[in-house]
C-alpha positions in Angstrom: 32.4 13.5 -4.5 30.5 11.3 -1.9 30.6 7.9 -2.8 28.2 5.2 -1.3 29.3 1.6 -1.8 26.9 -1.8 -1.3 28.3 -4.8 -0.7 25.5 -7.6 -2.3 23.5 -8.8 -5.3 20.0 -9.1 -3.7 16.6 -7.6 -2.8 17.8 -5.0 -0.1 21.0 -3.9 -2.8 19.0 -2.6 -5.5 16.4 -2.0 -3.2 18.7 0.5 -1.4 20.7 1.7 -4.7 17.4 3.2 -6.3 16.2 4.6 -3.1 19.7 6.5 -2.7 18.7 8.4 -5.9 15.4 8.6 -5.1 16.0 10.4 -1.7 18.6 12.8 -3.4 22.3 11.1 -3.0 24.3 13.0 -5.3 27.6 11.4 -5.2 28.6 8.2 -7.0 26.7 4.7 -6.2 28.8 1.2 -6.9 27.3 -2.0 -5.9 29.4 -5.1 -5.7 28.1 -8.1 -6.5 30.0 -11.5 -6.4 27.3 -13.3 -9.0 28.3 -12.5 -12.5 24.1 -11.8 -12.9 22.2 -8.3 -12.3 20.4 -8.3 -9.0 17.6 -10.6 -9.2 14.3 -12.0 -7.5 15.2 -15.7 -5.2 12.0 -16.7 -4.4 10.8 -17.7 -7.8 13.6 -19.6 -8.0 12.2 -23.2 -6.7 8.9 -21.8 -8.0 8.3 -20.7 -11.4 12.0 -20.7 -12.6 12.3 -24.5 -11.7 9.3 -24.9 -13.4 10.2 -23.3 -16.7 7.5 -20.9 -16.5 9.6 -17.9 -16.9 13.0 -16.9 -18.0 16.3 -15.7 -16.3 15.8 -12.2 -17.8 12.7 -12.1 -15.9 14.2 -12.4 -12.7 15.9 -8.9 -12.6 14.7 -7.2 -10.3 15.5 -4.1 -12.6 16.9 -4.1 -16.2 20.8 -2.7 -17.3 19.1 0.4 -18.2 17.8 1.2 -15.5 21.2 1.2 -12.9 22.6 3.3 -16.2 19.8 5.8 -15.9 20.2 6.1 -12.0 24.1 6.2 -12.4 24.5 3.0 -10.4 27.9 1.9 -11.2 27.7 -2.2 -11.0 30.9 -4.1 -10.1 29.4 -7.6 -11.1 31.6 -10.8 -10.1 33.5 -8.6 -8.1 34.0 -10.5 -4.1 34.8 -8.1 -1.4 37.4 -9.7 0.7 37.8 -7.1 3.7 36.6 -3.9 4.8 38.3 -1.5 6.6 36.2 1.0 8.6 39.5 3.1 10.0 40.8 4.0 6.4 36.8 3.6 5.3 37.7 1.3 1.9 36.8 -2.4 0.8 38.9 -4.8 -0.7 38.2 -6.9 -3.4 39.3 -10.5 -3.7 41.6 -8.8 -7.0 43.3 -6.3 -5.2 41.5 -3.4 -6.3 40.7 -1.1 -3.1 37.4 1.1 -3.2 37.3 4.4 -0.5 33.7 5.0 0.9 32.2 7.7 2.7 29.1 5.7 3.3 29.0 1.6 3.4 26.1 -0.5 3.1 26.0 -4.0 3.7 23.5 -6.4 1.7 25.3 -9.7 2.0 22.3 -12.0 2.9 22.9 -15.4 3.2 24.8 -18.4 2.2 22.9 -22.2 2.4 23.7 -24.5 5.2 25.5 -27.9 3.8 25.6 -31.9 4.5 28.6 -32.5 6.1 28.0 -36.2 6.1 30.5 -39.1 4.1 29.0 -39.0 0.6 27.6 -35.0 0.6 30.6 -34.3 -2.4 29.1 -36.6 -4.3 27.6 -35.5 -7.6 23.9 -35.0 -8.5 23.8 -33.5 -4.5 22.4 -29.7 -5.0 21.6 -26.7 -3.4 18.9 -23.8 -3.9 20.2 -20.2 -3.7 21.3 -19.0 -7.1 19.9 -19.2 -10.4 23.3 -21.4 -11.2 21.9 -23.7 -8.7 18.6 -24.0 -10.2 20.1 -24.8 -13.5 22.0 -27.4 -12.6 19.0 -29.2 -11.0 16.9 -28.5 -13.9 19.4 -29.3 -16.6 19.2 -33.0 -14.6 15.5 -32.9 -15.1 15.3 -32.4 -19.0 14.5 -35.6 -20.2 10.7 -37.1 -20.0 12.0 -39.9 -17.5 10.4 -39.4 -14.1 13.7 -38.7 -11.7 13.6 -40.0 -7.8 14.5 -37.0 -6.0 14.9 -37.1 -2.5 14.9 -33.6 -0.5 16.3 -33.6 2.6 14.8 -30.8 4.7 11.0 -30.2 4.9 11.1 -26.1 5.6 9.6 -23.5 2.9 12.0 -24.0 0.3 12.2 -27.7 0.7 8.4 -28.1 0.4 7.8 -25.4 -2.5 10.8 -27.5 -4.4 8.7 -30.9 -3.9 5.5 -29.3 -5.2 7.1 -27.9 -8.5 9.1 -31.5 -9.1 5.2 -33.2 -8.2 3.8 -30.9 -10.8 6.4 -32.0 -13.3 5.9 -35.6 -12.1 9.0 -36.8 -10.6 9.0 -39.3 -7.6 9.5 -36.8 -4.4 10.5 -38.2 -0.9 11.1 -35.2 1.7 13.3 -36.2 4.7 12.8 -34.3 8.2 14.9 -34.7 10.9 12.1 -33.3 13.5 9.0 -34.6 14.2 6.7 -32.8 11.3 7.7 -30.2 8.6 7.5 -26.6 9.6 8.8 -27.3 13.0 10.4 -24.0 13.8 7.9 -21.8 11.9 4.7 -23.2 12.4 2.0 -24.8 14.4 0.9 -27.7 13.8 -2.5 -27.2 12.2 -0.5 -25.4 9.7 2.0 -28.1 9.2 -0.7 -30.8 9.2 -2.2 -28.9 6.3 1.0 -28.9 4.1 1.7 -32.5 4.7 -1.8 -33.8 3.8 -1.6 -31.3 0.7 1.6 -33.0 -0.4 1.2 -36.5 0.8 -2.4 -36.2 -1.4 -0.1 -35.5 -4.2 2.4 -38.3 -4.4 4.8 -37.1 -2.0 6.6 -38.8 0.5 7.1 -37.5 3.6 9.6 -39.0 6.4 10.1 -37.7 9.4 11.7 -37.9 12.6 14.4 -39.2 10.7 18.7 -38.4 10.6 20.1 -38.8 7.5 23.4 -40.4 8.0 25.4 -40.9 4.5 24.7 -40.6 0.8 26.0 -43.1 -1.2 27.1 -44.1 -5.0 29.9 -45.0 -7.5 30.5 -41.7 -9.6 27.0 -40.0 -8.0 24.9 -40.1 -5.6 22.3 -43.2 -5.7 21.2 -43.8 -2.2 20.4 -41.8 0.8 20.9 -43.4 4.3 19.1 -42.9 7.1 19.7 -43.2 11.5 17.0 -45.6 11.4 17.9 -47.8 8.6 15.9 -46.7 6.0 17.9 -46.4 2.7 16.0 -44.5 -0.6 17.0 -44.5 -4.3 18.0 -41.6 -5.7 18.9 -40.1 -9.3 19.5 -36.4 -7.2 19.5 -35.1 -4.1 18.1 -31.7 -3.1 19.2 -29.9 0.3 17.0 -27.2 2.1 18.1 -27.2 5.9 18.4 -23.5 6.0 21.0 -21.0 5.4 23.5 -18.7 8.0 23.8 -15.1 7.2 26.7 -13.4 5.9 28.5 -12.3 8.9 32.3 -12.8 8.0 33.2 -9.4 6.5 31.1 -7.4 9.3 32.7 -9.5 11.9 36.6 -9.5 10.8 35.8 -5.6 10.3 34.7 -5.1 14.2 31.4 -4.8 13.9 29.1 -6.0 16.3 27.7 -9.6 15.3 25.2 -11.5 17.7 22.8 -14.5 17.0 24.1 -15.1 14.2 23.5 -11.4 12.1 25.0 -7.9 12.1 23.5 -6.0 14.3 21.8 -3.0 13.5 19.4 0.0 14.9 16.2 1.0 14.3 17.9 2.9 11.6 19.9 -0.1 9.8 23.0 1.5 11.2 25.6 -0.8 12.9 28.4 0.0 15.2 29.9 2.0 12.9 28.3 5.3 12.3 29.3 5.3 8.3 28.3 1.6 8.0 24.7 0.2 7.4 23.5 -3.2 6.7 19.5 -5.0 5.5 18.1 -8.0 4.7 19.1 -11.3 5.7 22.3 -10.7 7.1 21.1 -8.1 10.0 20.0 -8.5 13.5 17.5 -6.0 14.7 14.7 -5.2 16.9 11.5 -6.4 15.7 9.3 -3.2 16.6 5.8 -5.0 16.5 7.1 -8.0 19.0 10.0 -6.3 20.5 12.0 -9.6 19.7 16.0 -9.1 18.7 15.7 -11.2 15.1 16.6 -12.3 11.8 14.1 -12.2 9.6 14.7 -13.6 6.2 12.4 -12.4 3.7 11.6 -9.7 0.7 9.7 -8.0 2.7 12.0 -7.5 5.0 14.9 -7.1 3.0 13.2 -4.4 1.1 12.1 -2.4 4.3 15.2 -1.9 5.5 16.6 -1.4 2.4 14.4 1.8 2.2 15.4 3.3 6.0 18.8 2.6 5.1 18.9 5.1 2.3 17.0 7.3 3.8 18.9 7.8 6.8 22.3 7.7 4.5 20.5 10.8 2.6 19.5 12.2 6.1 15.7 12.2 4.9 12.8 11.0 7.2 13.0 7.2 7.0 9.5 5.3 6.1 8.0 2.9 9.0 8.7 -0.4 9.3 5.7 -2.4 8.0 4.3 -5.8 10.0 6.6 -8.9 9.2 4.8 -10.8 6.7 5.8 -13.9 4.7 4.4 -16.3 2.0 5.1 -19.1 0.2 3.5 -21.0 -3.2 2.5 -24.9 -3.3 0.3 -26.5 -5.7 -2.8 -24.2 -5.8 -2.7 -22.8 -2.3 -1.0 -19.4 -1.5 0.3 -19.2 1.9 0.3 -15.9 3.4 1.8 -15.5 6.9 1.7 -11.7 9.1 3.2 -11.1 12.1 5.9 -13.5 14.2 4.7 -16.2 16.1 7.5 -16.3 19.1 5.9 -17.7 22.1 2.5 -18.0 21.5 0.3 -19.9 24.0 -3.1 -19.8 22.1 -4.2 -20.8 19.0 -7.7 -20.5 16.9 -8.0 -22.5 13.6 -10.4 -21.3 11.2 -11.1 -24.1 8.2 -13.3 -22.6 6.1 -13.2 -25.5 3.5 -10.9 -28.2 2.1 -8.0 -25.7 0.5 -8.5 -22.8 3.3 -7.5 -22.2 6.5 -6.0 -19.9 9.2 -4.2 -20.1 12.2 -4.5 -17.2 14.7 -1.6 -16.9 16.9 -2.4 -15.2 20.5 -0.1 -14.3 23.4 -1.3 -13.2 26.5 -4.8 -13.3 24.8 -3.3 -10.7 22.2 -2.7 -11.3 18.5 0.7 -11.7 17.7 0.5 -13.3 14.1 -1.7 -15.6 11.7 -1.1 -18.2 9.0 -3.5 -17.9 5.8 -3.7 -20.2 3.2 -5.8 -19.4 0.2 -7.4 -16.7 2.3 -6.4 -13.1 1.7 -8.8 -11.4 3.0 -7.6 -13.1 6.5 -4.1 -12.2 5.8 -5.4 -8.4 5.1 -7.6 -8.2 8.3 -4.3 -9.9 10.3 -2.0 -7.3 9.0 -4.2 -4.3 10.1 -4.5 -5.4 13.8 -0.9 -6.2 14.0 0.0 -2.5 12.7 -2.2 -1.4 15.7 -1.9 -4.0 18.8 -4.6 -3.9 20.7 -5.9 -6.9 23.3 -7.7 -9.1 21.3 -9.0 -11.9 23.5 -8.7 -15.5 22.1 -12.5 -16.8 22.2 -13.3 -16.4 18.9 -11.5 -15.2 15.1 -10.9 -11.3 15.1 -13.6 -8.9 13.6 
């Protein structure tokens, strides 16, 4: 009987497993995850789960019964150590060796960690897994307001800060760049979100490097390059992530720009090995850029494509890249990739509604929408069928 092995425990892995069955895979499907939990949704970790609005079971992508019904074998708490493409096998840390006919890598990413003095002190946290959030929540259980220093002004840091302020904790965000969201958003959106947080009492410090953390038995102070010092009951770090590519690299697969290189069918340089999700580097078809897209929609899309190709059925068309973030009472929805934009049009209808239209050579390439679902859907429709649209007014 043919066997497809999936390595990973996130959205791409779970989506691929069920789509293999949906597309007619009759053989074994075995999913290996280093975590003990069933594959779960990660975006709610820094939002609803941290705030206590949902419990761990509600994070599950599918319940155990669904895997049983689809005859998907879950090997939880089993970390894969090596891949042998020649032997078509994997080896786990416990020494078990498993053969495969097709292999799908959904290894995701890992958080970047601080390497400064004091970064190994207790009360320094990262956000990636259920366990990470539970350890943070444990420190916030009593009613006393805590001083929280958030290192990093990206979306993860901002979402976490929003939840912590809602829970009445004192929050300082420290960002090394001149503004928050430096890499991913134009100044109008970054300024809008910065004001959103500052109006709710978040202290945002930009253009500042962290040089050290200090404390006796746990972190107590955050030291900056400009001489500033911030008291902290706990520190949460959100300075980005790197793709988990070591398994692929050690197996001789092509890895470039920090991602596992795949074609439009999510196939790697080995015809029997596929990859999907945050760990991949692919040509994004709407922009033509070779890029890593770290988003749930992309993970799901690539998983569906890989499963279809493995089953020799026509793969679905990839969607326009899109992302979202929830902060306070604002829903932020992003469509397209804004790489290399040369023109912006800003549509600010009311205090909590904003759209930033990105153009390159008079063509719409992306849109950032705050509390404007209509513009978000309009942008996705336009981007799916690119046309020359001059940057003289908002798209009609």
